[in-house]
C-alpha positions in Angstrom: 0.0 0.0 0.0 1.4 3.4 -1.0 1.3 6.0 1.7 0.5 9.6 0.7 3.3 12.1 1.5 2.8 14.3 4.4 2.1 17.2 2.0 -0.7 15.3 0.3 -4.1 16.6 1.2 -6.8 13.8 1.1 -10.2 15.2 0.2 -13.2 14.4 2.4 -14.6 10.9 1.6 -17.8 11.5 3.4 -19.4 13.8 5.8 -21.8 11.0 6.8 -24.7 13.1 5.7 -27.0 11.1 3.3 -26.7 12.2 -0.3 -29.8 12.8 -2.3 -28.1 11.5 -5.5 -25.0 9.4 -5.6 -22.7 9.7 -8.6 -20.6 6.7 -9.7 -17.4 8.7 -9.6 -18.0 9.7 -6.0 -17.8 6.1 -4.9 -14.3 5.5 -6.2 -11.0 7.1 -5.4 -8.6 6.0 -8.2 -5.7 7.9 -6.7 -6.0 5.7 -3.6 -5.3 2.0 -3.6 -7.7 -0.7 -2.5 -6.1 -1.1 0.9 -6.3 2.6 1.6 -9.9 2.8 0.6 -10.6 -0.3 2.8 -9.7 1.6 5.9 -10.3 5.2 5.0 -13.6 5.4 3.2 -16.4 6.8 5.4 -14.2 8.6 7.9 -15.0 12.3 8.2 -12.1 14.5 7.3 -12.2 17.5 9.6 -10.0 18.7 12.4 -12.7 17.7 14.9 -12.7 14.0 14.0 -10.3 11.2 14.8 -8.4 9.2 12.2 -10.7 6.2 12.8 -14.5 5.8 12.8 -16.3 5.6 16.1 -19.1 3.1 16.2 -22.4 4.9 16.7 -24.5 2.6 18.9 -27.5 4.8 19.6 -31.1 4.0 18.6 -32.5 7.5 18.1 -31.2 10.8 16.9 -31.8 14.3 18.3 -33.5 17.1 16.2 -33.5 20.8 16.8 -37.3 21.0 16.3 -40.3 18.8 16.0 -40.7 19.9 12.4 -37.1 19.0 11.6 -37.7 15.5 13.0 -41.0 15.1 11.1 -39.3 16.2 7.9 -36.4 13.7 8.3 -38.8 10.8 9.2 -41.0 11.7 6.2 -38.3 12.2 3.6 -35.9 9.5 4.7 -33.1 12.1 4.2 -30.9 12.1 7.3 -30.7 9.9 10.4 -34.0 9.3 12.2 -33.8 5.9 13.8 -30.9 3.5 13.9 -32.8 0.5 12.4 -33.5 2.6 9.3 -30.0 4.2 9.0 -27.2 5.3 11.2 -23.7 6.7 10.8 -21.9 3.4 11.3 -23.9 1.5 8.7 -23.6 4.5 6.3 -19.8 4.3 6.7 -19.9 0.6 6.0 -22.0 1.1 2.9 -19.8 3.8 1.6 -16.7 1.7 2.2 -18.1 -1.3 0.4 -19.3 0.8 -2.5 -15.8 2.2 -2.8 -14.1 -1.2 -2.7 -16.5 -2.8 -5.2 -16.9 0.2 -7.5 -20.6 0.3 -6.9 -23.0 3.2 -7.2 -24.5 2.3 -3.8 -24.6 -0.4 -1.2 -27.3 -1.5 1.2 -26.1 -3.2 4.4 -28.7 -5.5 6.0 -28.9 -7.3 9.3 -28.6 -10.9 8.0 -27.9 -13.0 4.9 -31.6 -14.0 4.9 -32.6 -10.3 4.8 -30.2 -9.8 1.9 -31.6 -12.9 0.0 -35.2 -11.8 0.5 -34.4 -8.2 -0.6 -32.5 -9.4 -3.7 -35.4 -11.7 -4.7 -38.0 -9.0 -4.1 -36.0 -6.4 -6.1 -35.8 -8.8 -9.0 -39.2 -10.6 -9.1 -42.8 -9.5 -9.4 -46.1 -11.3 -9.4 -46.1 -14.0 -12.0 -42.4 -14.4 -12.1 -40.5 -17.7 -11.6 -37.3 -18.5 -9.8 -35.1 -21.6 -10.4 -32.9 -22.6 -7.5 -30.8 -25.5 -6.4 -32.5 -27.9 -4.0 -29.3 -27.6 -1.8 -29.8 -24.0 -0.8 -29.8 -22.8 2.8 -32.9 -23.9 4.7 -34.0 -20.3 5.2 -33.8 -19.7 1.4 -35.8 -22.8 0.8 -38.4 -21.5 3.2 -38.5 -18.2 1.3 -38.9 -19.9 -2.0 -41.5 -22.5 -0.8 -43.5 -20.6 1.8 -43.1 -16.9 1.5 -42.7 -15.9 -2.1 -45.7 -18.0 -3.3 -47.9 -15.7 -1.1 -46.6 -12.8 -3.2 -47.4 -14.6 -6.5 -43.8 -15.6 -7.2 -43.3 -19.3 -8.1 -40.1 -21.3 -7.7 -38.6 -24.6 -8.7 -35.9 -26.2 -6.6 -33.9 -28.6 -8.8 -30.8 -30.8 -8.7 -27.6 -28.8 -8.6 -26.6 -29.4 -12.2 -26.5 -27.2 -15.3 -28.9 -29.6 -17.1 -31.5 -29.5 -14.3 -31.3 -25.7 -14.1 -31.7 -25.4 -17.8 -34.6 -27.9 -17.9 -36.5 -25.9 -15.2 -36.3 -22.5 -17.1 -39.6 -21.1 -18.3 -40.5 -17.9 -20.2 -41.5 -16.5 -16.7 -38.1 -17.3 -15.1 -36.7 -14.1 -13.9 -34.0 -15.3 -11.5 -31.7 -18.3 -11.2 -30.7 -18.5 -7.5 -27.3 -20.2 -6.8 -25.6 -20.5 -3.5 -22.0 -21.5 -4.2 -21.9 -23.3 -0.8 -25.4 -24.1 0.3 -25.7 -24.5 4.0 -26.0 -27.1 5.6 -24.9 -29.7 3.0 -22.3 -27.5 1.3 -22.8 -28.9 -2.2 -20.8 -26.6 -4.4 -22.2 -25.0 -7.5 -18.8 -23.5 -8.5 -17.8 -26.5 -10.5 -20.2 -25.6 -13.3 -20.1 -21.8 -13.1 -17.0 -21.4 -15.3 
């Protein structure tokens, strides 16, 4: 990792204030290497902040007026309640976006929440999902018990290219693969080349 010289001024990566519109170029710092961005992204750059990021473990945030609080809760711009957004999660999301070259990142509380969010973001009523029968038990529960209530069908098939291809329909919107499906750990990576 290259260290900047003592004369190099590093521009602010973030003020931890939510942005109304993210730009792809704002998530990458090409002049900084991957390792530097891994530890520096999301840290406020002012003389009043430390060189690391303090974990913010509060549940609620203070507002100057009731109207300001109502506006932040209504608009979603700013920090209102820690389960919705907080400075620590925002810094993590900014850091991951920088490292992956992404426009934005959404950090969730569990892998199951991430799976469900990805499925709902991709599929609508009438769509179909093909998945390996060796997926995590929670994923199987989503596919068999939750998504059908939302009008999304799924087929769990043997973990082979042929079985996946045979299950595809014109309504198939998503092929769900877990490279190491828990608890049996059957790998899909052998045919994903």
